[in-house]
C-alpha positions in Angstrom: 0.0 0.0 0.0 2.9 2.4 0.7 4.2 2.2 -2.8 0.7 2.8 -4.2 0.4 5.8 -1.8 3.7 7.2 -3.1 2.5 7.0 -6.7 -0.8 8.6 -5.9 0.9 11.5 -3.9 3.2 12.0 -6.9 0.0 12.4 -9.1 -1.2 15.1 -6.7 -3.7 13.2 -4.6 -3.7 14.5 -1.0 -2.4 11.8 1.4 -5.4 12.1 3.7 -7.7 11.0 0.8 -5.7 7.8 0.2 -7.3 4.9 2.1 -7.8 1.2 1.3 -11.5 1.8 0.6 -11.0 4.8 -1.7 -12.3 4.3 -5.3 -9.9 5.3 -8.0 -12.5 7.2 -10.1 -15.3 8.1 -7.8 -13.3 9.1 -4.7 -10.0 10.1 -6.1 -11.3 11.5 -9.4 -8.6 9.7 -11.4 -9.0 9.6 -15.2 -7.7 6.9 -17.6 -4.4 8.7 -18.2 -3.7 8.7 -14.4 -4.6 5.0 -14.1 -2.1 4.3 -16.8 0.5 6.3 -14.8 -0.3 4.2 -11.8 0.1 1.0 -13.8 3.5 2.2 -15.1 4.6 3.2 -11.6 3.7 -0.2 -10.3 5.6 -1.9 -13.1 8.7 0.2 -12.5 8.6 -0.5 -8.8 7.6 -4.2 -8.7 8.3 -5.4 -12.3 4.7 -6.6 -12.8 2.0 -5.7 -15.2 -1.2 -4.6 -13.6 -4.1 -3.6 -15.9 -6.5 -1.2 -14.2 -9.8 -1.6 -16.0 -11.2 1.6 -17.4 -14.8 0.6 -16.9 -14.7 -0.8 -13.5 -14.0 1.4 -10.5 -11.6 -0.3 -8.1 -10.6 0.4 -4.5 -7.0 0.9 -3.5 -7.2 -2.4 -1.7 -8.3 -4.1 -4.9 -5.2 -2.7 -6.7 -2.9 -3.8 -3.9 -4.4 -7.3 -4.1 -3.8 -7.4 -7.9 -0.2 -6.3 -7.4 0.4 -9.0 -4.7 -1.2 -11.7 -7.0 1.0 -10.6 -9.9 4.1 -10.7 -7.7 3.2 -14.1 -6.4 2.5 -15.4 -10.0 5.9 -14.1 -11.1 7.7 -15.7 -8.2 6.1 -19.1 -8.9 6.9 -18.8 -12.6 10.6 -18.5 -12.0 
């Protein structure tokens, strides 16, 4: 969650708005360009591809779970 928080703060999201239950679009008002920036930041930081769906609003907890699953899948594949 800390890495995701860092990425969001870099995008200009106030830290007090960043909670596990916050929705990317509804609560944080992120657009598709910003979600791509998040995906790229996660790839740089963790080396995994995480596709944030443009039509489905996700919580930050959902994103963290996707990252953890992708990391686990990469670890078992090697």
